[in-house]
C-alpha positions in Angstrom: 56.2 -118.6 -52.4 54.5 -114.9 -52.0 53.1 -113.5 -54.4 53.6 -110.0 -54.8 50.5 -107.6 -54.2 48.5 -107.1 -57.0 49.1 -103.3 -58.9 46.8 -100.3 -58.1 46.3 -97.5 -59.8 47.7 -94.6 -58.3 45.0 -91.6 -58.5 46.3 -88.8 -61.4 48.4 -86.7 -60.3 47.3 -82.6 -60.3 49.5 -80.3 -62.1 52.7 -79.6 -60.7 53.1 -77.3 -58.4 55.1 -74.0 -59.3 58.2 -74.7 -57.3 58.7 -78.4 -58.0 58.3 -81.7 -56.2 54.8 -83.9 -56.5 52.0 -82.9 -57.0 49.8 -83.7 -54.5 47.0 -86.6 -55.7 43.8 -84.6 -57.0 40.5 -85.6 -55.8 37.1 -84.1 -54.0 37.3 -81.2 -52.5 35.8 -81.0 -48.9 34.6 -77.2 -48.4 36.1 -75.8 -45.4 33.6 -74.9 -42.6 34.3 -70.7 -41.1 32.5 -69.7 -38.0 32.4 -66.4 -37.8 34.4 -65.7 -34.3 32.1 -64.4 -31.1 33.9 -61.9 -28.2 34.6 -65.2 -26.7 36.7 -65.9 -28.9 38.3 -62.3 -28.9 41.4 -61.7 -26.6 40.3 -59.1 -24.0 36.9 -59.8 -24.1 35.3 -61.9 -20.6 32.9 -65.2 -21.7 29.0 -64.5 -20.9 27.6 -65.4 -18.1 24.8 -68.1 -18.2 21.7 -67.5 -19.9 23.2 -64.7 -21.8 20.7 -63.3 -24.6 22.1 -61.0 -26.7 18.2 -58.9 -27.4 17.3 -60.0 -24.0 17.1 -55.5 -23.3 14.8 -55.3 -26.3 11.6 -57.4 -24.5 8.4 -55.7 -25.4 6.8 -52.9 -23.0 4.5 -54.2 -20.6 0.5 -54.3 -21.7 -2.7 -54.7 -20.1 -4.9 -57.7 -20.7 -6.6 -56.3 -23.7 -3.0 -55.5 -25.3 -3.4 -52.1 -24.9 0.7 -50.5 -23.4 0.7 -50.3 -19.5 0.7 -46.6 -18.2 4.8 -45.9 -16.6 5.2 -44.6 -13.4 6.5 -41.3 -14.1 3.1 -40.7 -16.8 1.1 -41.6 -13.4 2.5 -39.6 -11.1 2.2 -36.4 -13.1 -1.4 -36.8 -13.6 -1.6 -37.3 -9.4 0.3 -34.2 -9.4 -1.9 -32.6 -12.2 -5.0 -33.8 -10.3 -3.7 -32.7 -6.5 -3.0 -28.9 -7.9 -6.7 -29.3 -9.1 -8.4 -29.8 -5.7 -6.0 -27.7 -3.4 -6.5 -24.5 -6.1 -10.6 -25.4 -5.6 -10.1 -25.8 -1.8 -8.0 -22.6 -1.7 -10.8 -20.4 -3.7 -13.5 -22.0 -1.5 -11.9 -22.1 2.2 -9.6 -18.7 1.7 -12.2 -16.2 2.6 -13.1 -18.5 5.7 -9.4 -18.2 7.3 -9.1 -14.3 6.4 -12.3 -13.5 8.3 -11.5 -16.0 11.3 -8.3 -14.3 11.5 -9.6 -10.8 10.7 -12.0 -11.8 13.6 -9.5 -12.5 16.0 -7.4 -9.5 15.4 -10.1 -7.3 16.0 -10.9 -8.6 19.5 -7.3 -8.7 20.3 -7.0 -4.8 19.5 -10.2 -4.3 21.6 -9.2 -6.5 24.6 -7.8 -4.0 27.5 -4.1 -3.6 28.6 -4.2 -7.3 30.7 -5.0 -8.9 26.7 -8.1 -10.5 25.6 -9.6 -13.5 27.3 -8.2 -17.1 26.8 -11.7 -18.5 26.8 -12.4 -15.5 23.9 -9.1 -16.4 22.2 -10.4 -20.2 22.0 -13.8 -18.9 20.9 -13.1 -16.7 18.2 -10.1 -18.2 16.4 -9.1 -22.0 17.8 -12.4 -23.6 17.5 -13.3 -21.6 14.3 -9.8 -22.6 13.0 -10.4 -26.4 14.2 -14.0 -26.3 12.6 -12.5 -25.0 9.1 -9.7 -27.2 9.0 -12.1 -30.4 8.9 -14.3 -28.8 6.8 -11.5 -28.9 4.6 -11.3 -32.5 5.2 -15.0 -33.5 4.4 -14.7 -30.9 1.3 -11.9 -32.9 -0.3 -13.5 -35.7 0.4 -16.3 -35.2 -1.4 -14.6 -33.2 -4.0 -12.5 -36.4 -5.0 -15.7 -38.5 -5.1 -17.2 -36.1 -7.8 -13.6 -35.7 -9.7 -12.3 -39.2 -9.6 -15.8 -40.9 -9.6 -18.8 -39.4 -11.5 -16.3 -37.3 -13.7 -13.8 -39.9 -14.6 -16.5 -42.3 -15.1 -17.5 -41.2 -18.6 -14.5 -41.9 -19.7 -12.1 -43.1 -17.3 -10.0 -39.8 -17.0 -9.6 -36.8 -14.8 -8.2 -33.8 -16.1 -4.4 -34.7 -14.9 -5.1 -38.5 -16.8 -6.3 -36.7 -20.0 -3.6 -34.1 -20.2 -0.7 -37.2 -19.9 -3.6 -39.7 -21.8 -3.7 -42.1 -19.6 -7.2 -44.0 -19.0 -8.7 -46.3 -16.2 -10.1 -49.2 -17.7 -11.2 -52.6 -16.3 -8.5 -55.7 -15.7 -11.2 -58.3 -17.3 -11.1 -57.7 -20.8 -14.4 -56.7 -22.4 -15.5 -55.2 -19.0 -17.1 -51.8 -18.5 -16.0 -49.4 -16.2 -18.5 -48.9 -13.3 -19.0 -46.5 -11.0 -18.5 -49.4 -7.7 -14.9 -50.0 -9.4 -14.1 -46.1 -9.0 -15.4 -46.2 -5.6 -13.6 -48.9 -4.4 -10.2 -46.5 -5.7 -11.7 -43.6 -4.1 -11.8 -45.7 -0.6 -8.6 -47.1 -0.9 -6.3 -44.3 -2.4 -8.2 -41.5 -0.6 -10.0 -42.4 2.1 -7.8 -45.3 3.6 -4.8 -43.4 2.7 -5.4 -40.2 4.5 -6.6 -42.7 7.6 -4.2 -45.0 7.8 -0.4 -43.7 8.0 2.0 -44.3 5.0 -0.5 -45.9 3.1 -0.8 -43.8 0.6 3.0 -43.7 -0.2 2.5 -47.7 -0.1 0.1 -48.0 -2.5 1.3 -45.3 -4.9 5.0 -46.9 -5.1 3.5 -50.6 -5.5 3.3 -50.3 -9.0 6.8 -50.3 -9.1 7.6 -54.0 -8.4 3.7 -55.5 -9.2 3.8 -58.0 -11.9 2.2 -57.9 -14.5 0.1 -55.2 -15.0 1.7 -52.6 -12.5 -1.3 -51.8 -10.6 -1.1 -50.1 -7.5 -3.1 -51.2 -4.4 -6.2 -49.0 -5.5 -6.2 -50.7 -8.6 -5.9 -54.5 -7.4 -8.8 -53.5 -4.8 -10.9 -52.2 -7.6 -9.9 -54.4 -10.2 -8.6 -52.0 -12.5 -5.5 -51.1 -14.6 -4.3 -47.7 -16.0 -3.2 -47.5 -19.9 -1.6 -45.3 -21.9 -3.9 -44.1 -24.8 -1.7 -41.7 -27.1 1.8 -41.2 -27.4 
């Protein structure tokens, strides 16, 4: 004979609902986890690409090996323009009187020539040869001036006038090292001597900073073992 199942005590009922009916059994309440919606859950928003990081655009600025902020391309370009203007002004002060003397001498010889015009050999001797010599003199003068300005003058503080205005400084790439005449001489050799003799090297040297990692060096920085940092706001 089959025995009926034992009686079980039903769980206590809760208060009856306002609209009538049977109240659900009372028991432990499980909290519901609410997850805030993301852009992917909202209609009209595409899913983010793989590897997307919300704060990736706020990466810290690049720094030199010793922790100082590196100079930007724009700051270095403005400093170079200022230094080039200084060199051009000095060269004009030195050589402009020489060009005036050459031109006035050539014009005077033409006015004193007869109706057949000046002798071509005299034109070469009085105008073209002196003008060519003056051009070569400007090149040699600028090489010497750039050495004195970018090596001897900059060796004291790591700054030229342009870098001082833009609050930039040349420092060794190795932390704790001292900026030497040899380092600055290597920079001068690549930036001014090789850059003047090798076609398009000066452009490649200057733009190299745009893709160089991690220290944004130009070619003359790499050859000399230096970096350029920002020393003020």
